[in-house]
C-alpha positions as a Markdown table, in Angstrom:
| # | Residue | x | y | z |
|---|---|---|---|---|
| 1 | Met | -65.3 | -173.4 | -71.7 |
| 2 | Arg | -61.8 | -172.5 | -73.0 |
| 3 | Asn | -58.7 | -172.7 | -71.0 |
| 4 | Pro | -57.5 | -169.2 | -70.1 |
| 5 | Ala | -54.3 | -167.9 | -71.7 |
| 6 | Pro | -51.2 | -168.8 | -69.9 |
| 7 | Ala | -49.8 | -166.1 | -67.6 |
| 8 | Pro | -46.8 | -164.3 | -69.1 |
| 9 | Lys | -43.5 | -165.7 | -67.9 |
| 10 | Leu | -41.7 | -163.4 | -65.5 |
| 11 | Lys | -38.0 | -162.8 | -66.0 |
| 12 | Lys | -36.0 | -165.1 | -63.8 |
| 13 | Thr | -33.7 | -163.3 | -61.4 |
| 14 | Ser | -31.0 | -165.0 | -59.5 |
| 15 | Arg | -30.9 | -164.8 | -55.8 |
| 16 | Glu | -27.2 | -165.6 | -55.8 |
| 17 | Lys | -24.9 | -162.5 | -56.0 |
| 18 | Val | -21.2 | -162.3 | -56.9 |
| 19 | Leu | -18.9 | -159.6 | -55.4 |
| 20 | Ala | -16.1 | -157.7 | -57.0 |
| 21 | Lys | -13.7 | -155.5 | -55.2 |
| 22 | Cys | -10.9 | -153.0 | -56.0 |
| 23 | Ile | -7.5 | -153.7 | -54.6 |
| 24 | Cys | -7.9 | -151.4 | -51.5 |
| 25 | Gly | -11.5 | -152.5 | -50.8 |
| 26 | Ala | -12.9 | -149.0 | -51.0 |
| 27 | Val | -15.3 | -150.0 | -53.8 |
| 28 | Glu | -17.4 | -153.1 | -54.0 |
| 29 | Leu | -19.5 | -154.1 | -57.0 |
| 30 | Glu | -22.1 | -156.8 | -57.2 |
| 31 | Ile | -23.8 | -158.7 | -60.0 |
| 32 | Asp | -26.5 | -161.3 | -60.2 |
| 33 | Phe | -25.1 | -164.8 | -60.8 |
| 34 | Pro | -24.4 | -165.8 | -63.5 |
| 35 | Ala | -22.7 | -163.2 | -65.6 |
| 36 | Phe | -24.0 | -162.9 | -69.1 |
| 37 | Trp | -20.8 | -163.1 | -71.1 |
| 38 | Ala | -17.0 | -163.2 | -70.8 |
| 39 | Trp | -14.1 | -162.5 | -73.2 |
| 40 | His | -10.5 | -161.5 | -73.5 |
| 41 | Asp | -10.1 | -157.9 | -74.9 |
| 42 | His | -6.8 | -157.3 | -76.8 |
| 43 | Ser | -7.7 | -153.8 | -77.9 |
| 44 | Lys | -5.2 | -151.0 | -77.5 |
| 45 | Pro | -7.5 | -148.8 | -75.3 |
| 46 | Ser | -8.2 | -151.7 | -72.9 |
| 47 | Arg | -4.5 | -152.7 | -72.8 |
| 48 | Arg | -3.5 | -149.1 | -71.9 |
| 49 | Ala | -6.3 | -148.7 | -69.3 |
| 50 | His | -5.2 | -151.8 | -67.5 |
| 51 | Gly | -1.4 | -151.8 | -68.3 |
| 52 | Cys | -1.4 | -155.4 | -69.6 |
| 53 | Ala | -1.3 | -157.5 | -72.7 |
| 54 | Tyr | -5.1 | -158.0 | -72.6 |
| 55 | Val | -8.0 | -157.7 | -70.2 |
| 56 | Thr | -10.5 | -160.4 | -69.4 |
| 57 | Tyr | -14.0 | -158.9 | -68.8 |
| 58 | Ile | -17.2 | -160.4 | -67.7 |
| 59 | Gly | -20.4 | -158.5 | -68.7 |
| 60 | Thr | -23.9 | -158.2 | -67.4 |
| 61 | Trp | -27.0 | -156.1 | -67.9 |
| 62 | Lys | -26.9 | -152.9 | -65.9 |
| 63 | Ser | -30.2 | -154.0 | -64.2 |
| 64 | Arg | -28.2 | -156.9 | -62.7 |
| 65 | Phe | -25.3 | -154.7 | -61.5 |
| 66 | Arg | -25.0 | -152.7 | -58.3 |
| 67 | Val | -22.4 | -150.6 | -56.5 |
| 68 | Lys | -22.5 | -152.0 | -52.9 |
| 69 | Lys | -19.9 | -149.8 | -51.3 |
| 70 | Gly | -17.8 | -146.8 | -52.2 |
| 71 | Ala | -19.8 | -145.0 | -54.8 |
| 72 | Lys | -18.1 | -141.7 | -53.8 |
| 73 | Ser | -14.7 | -143.3 | -54.5 |
| 74 | Ile | -15.6 | -144.0 | -58.2 |
| 75 | Arg | -14.2 | -141.7 | -60.9 |
| 76 | Arg | -15.2 | -141.9 | -64.5 |
| 77 | Phe | -13.2 | -141.4 | -67.7 |
| 78 | Asp | -14.7 | -140.8 | -71.1 |
| 79 | Asp | -12.6 | -143.0 | -73.4 |
| 80 | Glu | -13.0 | -141.5 | -76.8 |
| 81 | Asp | -10.8 | -144.0 | -78.5 |
| 82 | Ala | -13.0 | -146.9 | -77.3 |
| 83 | Lys | -16.2 | -144.9 | -77.6 |
| 84 | Gly | -17.2 | -145.7 | -74.0 |
| 85 | Met | -16.9 | -144.8 | -70.4 |
| 86 | Arg | -14.3 | -146.4 | -68.0 |
| 87 | Ser | -14.5 | -146.1 | -64.2 |
| 88 | Phe | -11.8 | -146.6 | -61.6 |
| 89 | Cys | -11.3 | -146.4 | -57.8 |
| 90 | Ala | -10.0 | -142.9 | -56.9 |
| 91 | Val | -8.2 | -144.3 | -53.9 |
| 92 | Cys | -6.1 | -147.1 | -55.4 |
| 93 | Gly | -6.6 | -146.7 | -59.2 |
| 94 | Thr | -8.1 | -150.1 | -59.9 |
| 95 | Pro | -10.1 | -150.2 | -63.2 |
| 96 | Leu | -13.7 | -151.0 | -62.3 |
| 97 | Thr | -16.0 | -150.9 | -65.3 |
| 98 | Tyr | -16.1 | -150.4 | -69.0 |
| 99 | Glu | -19.4 | -149.2 | -70.6 |
| 100 | Arg | -19.7 | -149.0 | -74.3 |
| 101 | Ala | -21.6 | -146.2 | -76.0 |
| 102 | Arg | -23.2 | -148.6 | -78.5 |
| 103 | Ser | -24.4 | -150.9 | -75.7 |
| 104 | Pro | -26.0 | -148.6 | -73.1 |
| 105 | Lys | -27.8 | -151.4 | -71.2 |
| 106 | Trp | -24.6 | -153.4 | -70.5 |
| 107 | Val | -21.7 | -153.1 | -68.1 |
| 108 | Asn | -18.4 | -154.9 | -68.3 |
| 109 | Ile | -16.2 | -155.6 | -65.2 |
| 110 | Pro | -12.6 | -156.9 | -65.2 |
| 111 | Arg | -12.7 | -160.6 | -64.3 |
| 112 | Ala | -9.8 | -160.2 | -61.9 |
| 113 | Leu | -11.9 | -158.2 | -59.4 |
| 114 | Phe | -14.0 | -161.3 | -58.6 |
| 115 | Glu | -12.6 | -163.9 | -56.2 |
| 116 | Thr | -15.4 | -166.4 | -56.9 |
| 117 | Arg | -17.0 | -167.9 | -59.9 |
| 118 | Thr | -19.0 | -165.6 | -62.2 |
| 119 | Gly | -20.8 | -168.3 | -64.1 |
| 120 | Arg | -19.1 | -167.6 | -67.5 |
| 121 | Glu | -15.8 | -168.7 | -68.8 |
| 122 | Pro | -14.0 | -166.4 | -71.3 |
| 123 | Arg | -14.0 | -168.2 | -74.6 |
| 124 | Tyr | -13.8 | -165.2 | -77.0 |
| 125 | His | -10.9 | -163.0 | -78.0 |
| 126 | Val | -11.7 | -159.5 | -79.2 |
| 127 | Ala | -9.3 | -157.3 | -81.3 |
| 128 | Leu | -6.7 | -160.1 | -81.4 |
| 129 | Asp | -5.2 | -158.3 | -84.4 |
| 130 | Glu | -4.3 | -155.4 | -82.1 |
| 131 | Ser | -2.2 | -157.6 | -79.8 |
| 132 | Pro | 1.4 | -156.3 | -79.3 |
| 133 | Glu | 4.2 | -158.4 | -80.7 |
| 134 | Trp | 5.5 | -159.0 | -77.1 |
| 135 | Ser | 2.3 | -160.7 | -75.9 |
| 136 | Tyr | 2.2 | -164.4 | -75.0 |
| 137 | Leu | 0.9 | -166.4 | -77.9 |
| 138 | Gly | 0.7 | -169.9 | -76.4 |
| 139 | Ala | 4.3 | -171.1 | -76.9 |
| 140 | Lys | 5.4 | -174.1 | -74.8 |
| 141 | Leu | 6.5 | -173.0 | -71.3 |
| 142 | Val | 8.8 | -174.9 | -69.0 |
| 143 | Pro | 9.6 | -174.4 | -65.2 |
| 144 | Leu | 12.6 | -172.1 | -64.6 |
| 145 | Lys | 15.0 | -174.1 | -62.4 |
| 146 | Gly | 15.4 | -172.6 | -58.9 |
| 147 | Tyr | 12.4 | -170.3 | -59.2 |
| 148 | Pro | 9.2 | -172.1 | -58.1 |
| 149 | Gly | 6.1 | -170.9 | -59.9 |
| 150 | Val | 8.1 | -169.2 | -62.7 |
| 151 | Met | 7.6 | -170.5 | -66.2 |
| 152 | Trp | 9.6 | -169.5 | -69.2 |
| 153 | Glu | 9.8 | -169.9 | -73.0 |
| 154 | Arg | 12.9 | -171.8 | -73.8 |
| 155 | Pro | 14.7 | -170.2 | -76.7 |
| 156 | Lys | 15.2 | -172.3 | -79.8 |
| 157 | Gln | 18.7 | -173.7 | -80.0 |
| 158 | Lys | 20.6 | -172.6 | -83.1 |
| 159 | Arg | 22.0 | -175.4 | -85.2 |
| 160 | Arg | 25.7 | -175.2 | -85.5 |
| 161 | Arg | 27.1 | -175.2 | -89.0 |
| 162 | Glu | 30.2 | -177.2 | -90.0 |
| 163 | Ser | 32.1 | -174.0 | -90.6 |
| 164 | Asp | 31.5 | -173.0 | -87.0 |
| 165 | Gly | 33.1 | -176.3 | -85.8 |
| 166 | Gly | 29.7 | -178.0 | -85.5 |
| 167 | Phe | 28.3 | -180.9 | -87.4 |
């Protein structure tokens, strides 16, 4: 007698959940742990939507994503430049999700909305060529004397020429 065919493997789902919140707490989002991917997005549409040099996103399958609280406080914006949909909290304005038209089964959430681990570290930079000239590019930073927690990029000292009274 032959051995029966093995049973098909069922998709593993995590019992652990990770919570994301807007700044005012009106909206709470939840994903299954771990997130599927993470990256830094330097694209112009994302920078403008968040008002910063770049946005760090974590992403997951929509089937692993839920709105736990405040669905009525979520507003959507069709972002034609990025060819996707962005959502935000109507109460405080916090950006909540970014969904790309070409990836209809995925949802991306700003990493900053999570207070705990998401299971993925951002190791990729997207649209780095779109970074503004004023963004931080990894220059050496030093503590600013008298201002705890503030770091600054020390300007390069100009060499004095002999004609200027220097060496």
